[in-house]
N, C-alpha and C positions, 0 to 999 in steps of 0.2 A: 694741620692742627696736631696730628700725631707727633710730628717732628718737634713742635713746640713743647709738648708735654714731656717728651723724651729728654729734651735739653734741660728742662727744669728739673727733671728727676736726677739727671747726672750731676747738676750743680748741688743738689741736696743730698747726694749719696752719703755724706758724712753724718747724716741724721740717724745714727744708730746708737741705741741705748742698752742693748744687751751686753753684759760684761764679757770680756774676752775669756774664752774657755780655758786659756792657758794661765790665767791670773790666779792669784792666791785666793780670790773669792770662791772659786769652785771648791777648793779644799775646805774652806771655812763653812760653806753651805753643807757639804757632805758630812761634816763633823757634828751637825745639829742632831741631838738625840731623837730617835724614833722616826722622824720624818725627813732626815737628811738626804737619804737616797732618793725619795720621791721628789723632794724639792730640787735636787741636783738635776734630775731628768727633766723636770718642768722648766727650770730656768735656763739651763744650758743646752738642752737638746730640743725639747718640744717647743720652746719659745721661738727659736729660730725658724722652725717649720711653720708655726702660726704666723709669725711676722712676715715671712716670705709670701705665704698664701694670701694674706690680707693686702699686702702691697700690690701683688699681681691683680687682685680683685679691684683694688682702687684704680689702677691704671685702666683696666677694662671699663670700669664704671665711668671714668672721665671721658674715655673715647665715646661711649654711648651718649653721655650728656652733651658733648660738643657736636655730635652728629644730629642732635635734635634742636640745637640752638641755631637761630638765623645767623649766618656768618657776618652779616652787616652789624649785628649787635655786639660782636666780640671786639674788644680793644686789644689788637695784636701787639701794640707797643708796650702794653702793660707787662707782657711776658719777658721783657728785657730789663725789668726793674728788680731791685733787691727785694721789694715787697712780695713779688710773685714767688721768688725762691723761698723767702721766709714763711710765706703762707703755705707753701707746699710742704715745708718741714713740719709746720704745725699740723697740717693734715695727716701726714704720716705718723706723727707722734700720737695723734688721737685715734687712729684706726688700726695701728699695727697689732694690737692685741684685742681688738673689738670682737666680741663673740656673735654679734648680730649682723648678718649680711644686709638686712634692710637699713639698719642704722649706719653702716659703713657707706652704703650708697647715698643716704641722705646727706652725710657730712661731705662726701665727695662732690655731690651736686652743688653744695655751697661754694666750693672752690670754682666750679664752672661759672656759677652766677656771679661770683666776685670779679671775674674777668670781663664782664660785660660793661659797656659804656655807662650803664645806669649805676653800677657800683664800684667801678675800678678806682674812682677818686675818693671813695668812702674810707675813712680810717678806722672803722669799727669791724672790719672783716674778721680779723683773728678773734676778737672778743665774741662775735656772733657764733663763729664756728665752735669755740670752746663751750659757750652757753648751750648750744643745741646738743653738743656731745654729752652734756650732763643729763639731758632728758631721756627718758625711755621712749620707745616708739609710740606707746600709748599716750604719754604726756605730750609729745610733740604734736601728734594729731589732734588731741583734745584742745591744746592751746590754739591751733589754727582754727578750730571750730569756734572757740570762745571769741577770739580776736576778730572773727568775721561777723559776729552777732552785733546787732544794734542794741545799745543800752535801752532799757525799758523804764518808763516813768510809772511809779505806783504811789498810791496814797495810803497812808496808815494813820490810825487813830487809837488812842488808849487813854482812859481816864480824863477825857475832855481835851487832851492834847492831839494835835494833828500835824502831819508832816508829809511832804511830797519828796520822794526819793527817786533818783535815776541811777540805775546800775544794771549790770548783767547778773540776773538772779539765778541762784543754784537750781531752783525748780525749773526755770526756763531752759537751762542747759540739759537737764535730765529729760525734759519733755522733747526737746529737739532731737536728742540722740534716739529716743524711743520711736518717734515718728519716722526718722530716717531709716531705722531698722525695719519698721513695718513696711515701708515702701520698697526697700531693697535689703533682702536678707544677707547679701554679701557685704553690706556696709560695715558690719561689726569689725572694729579694730581693737577691741579690748578683750581681756581674758575673764575667767570666771570670777575672780576675786576683785574685779575693778569696782572701786567705790568713787563715785563722782565727787562727793564732798571732800574725801581725803585727797583726791588728785587736785582739786581746786586749791586746797590749802598748801599742797606741795608746790604748785605753780606760783602761789603767793610767796612762799618762802624762798623760791628761786629768784624773785624780783620781777617776774614777768607780769604778774597781776598785783593789784592793790586791793585790799579788803575795804569795802565801803562800810564805814562805821555809821550805825544808826541805832538810836535807842528804841525806836518804835517798829522798825521793820521786823516782820516775822520770819523772813528768809535771809540767808546770807547773800550779800551782794558783792560784786567785784567790778573792777575797772582794769583795763589794760594799762600798764605803766608806760612811762616814756621808754624804758629799756625794752619792754615787751613790744612796743610798736616798731622799734628798730629791728628786732628779731623777726617780727611778722612780715616786714617789708621783704626780707630775704626768703622766708619760708613760703610765702604765697607765690613765689616765682618757681617753686619746685613742683607745684601741682599742675 
């Protein structure tokens, strides 16, 4: 498997987006008032260092992922396709300047999952990889929690009107996270300023969730979208 990854990496070696340091771009950047010198160092010196380190980390992550996968689940013929090369280019483009090692490993894991028989014929791989790369680590983990929850039926009434609504309710998400944290104090995957309602709305704006509209419901309700289910099918393979 290591040889397969190395071969893919060689085919994708032209996936380099850092400007040539000998180009006129460096002179143009250096000429920017006040911040030119700092930008010059960041773009033309530090960027290569970051990119090289991240690509090396990606290769190591892939090796670890494939060592955990059952060999019988991997479609080795897929590595001979143009899609495998293009997806590797996509992977490098997404992680080359990624600041989070955890996120880098998650995106790398999607490449490994994509090469299994379960997903090798799926044409949504690149889209899924890009969509996951847009999420923070907190949002990715929260989405997996929400997508794993069963929608709950609730009855509401107001002014003589009644309705029965089925959704994943925001207070149920909050309660689930609270209970899990009480059971296991290491469960916490969010920071100090983590707001469940805000994150639910951000996941909705990303297209992974759909807001359940109701005039009578006292709580915000959500459903996993068609696109969200596609992403979830990949993400649940990472756990």
